[in-house]
C-alpha positions as CSV (number, residue, x, y, z in Angstrom):
1,X,0.3,0.2,-0.4
2,X,1.3,3.1,-1.2
3,X,1.6,5.8,1.4
4,X,-0.8,8.9,1.9
5,X,0.6,12.6,1.2
6,X,0.8,13.4,4.6
7,X,2.6,10.7,5.2
8,X,4.8,11.1,2.6
9,X,5.3,14.8,3.5
10,X,6.1,14.0,6.6
11,X,8.8,11.7,5.9
12,X,10.5,13.8,4.1
13,X,9.9,16.9,6.1
14,X,12.4,14.3,8.8
15,X,14.6,13.2,6.1
16,X,14.8,17.2,5.4
17,X,15.3,18.2,9.2
18,X,18.2,15.3,9.2
19,X,19.6,16.3,6.1
20,X,19.5,20.3,6.3
21,X,21.2,20.3,9.3
22,X,18.3,22.0,11.4
23,X,19.1,20.2,14.9
24,X,21.0,22.3,16.8
25,X,20.4,25.8,15.3
26,X,19.4,28.6,16.5
27,X,15.4,29.3,16.8
28,X,15.6,32.6,14.2
29,X,17.4,30.3,11.6
30,X,15.1,26.9,12.5
31,X,12.1,29.3,12.1
32,X,13.2,30.8,8.6
33,X,13.8,27.3,7.3
34,X,10.9,26.1,8.7
35,X,9.1,28.7,6.9
36,X,10.7,28.2,3.5
37,X,10.5,24.1,3.7
38,X,6.6,24.3,4.7
39,X,6.0,27.0,1.9
40,X,7.8,24.1,-0.6
41,X,5.5,21.8,0.8
42,X,2.4,23.6,0.3
43,X,3.4,23.3,-3.5
44,X,4.7,19.9,-3.1
45,X,1.8,18.5,-2.1
46,X,-1.2,20.5,-2.9
47,X,-3.6,18.0,-2.0
48,X,-2.8,18.7,1.9
49,X,-5.0,21.4,3.9
50,X,-3.9,23.6,5.8
51,X,-3.9,22.4,9.1
52,X,-2.5,19.0,8.0
53,X,0.7,21.3,7.6
54,X,0.5,22.8,10.1
55,X,0.7,19.8,12.2
56,X,3.3,18.6,9.9
57,X,5.2,21.9,11.1
58,X,4.3,21.2,14.6
59,X,6.0,17.7,14.4
60,X,9.1,18.8,12.3
61,X,9.7,21.2,15.3
62,X,9.4,19.2,18.0
63,X,11.6,16.7,16.0
64,X,14.4,19.4,15.5
65,X,14.2,20.0,18.8
66,X,17.7,18.5,21.1
67,X,16.8,15.8,23.3
68,X,16.3,16.5,26.5
69,X,18.2,15.1,29.6
70,X,17.1,13.3,32.3
71,X,16.8,14.8,35.9
72,X,18.6,11.4,38.3
73,X,15.0,12.3,39.9
74,X,12.9,11.6,36.7
75,X,15.2,8.3,36.1
76,X,14.6,7.0,39.3
77,X,10.5,7.3,38.8
C-alpha cells in the first residue's frame, strides 16, 4: 500500500531536517528554515490541507529540538 500524501510529506520533512542540519540551529534560523520549507511542501503536496501542514510543522519543530536530558529524580521514577 502506498503512503498517503501526509505520510510522504512527514517522512520527507524528517529526512530534510536531518540532512539540512536543522537540529541544534539557532531558533531564528530554524524558524526561517521551517517557513521556507513549509511553503515548498504546500506546493509539492497541494492535496494537504492548511491544518495538516500546520500539524506537520509542529511535528517537525518538535523533532528538531535537541533531546532533553533526564534528571536523576525523573530517571529513578
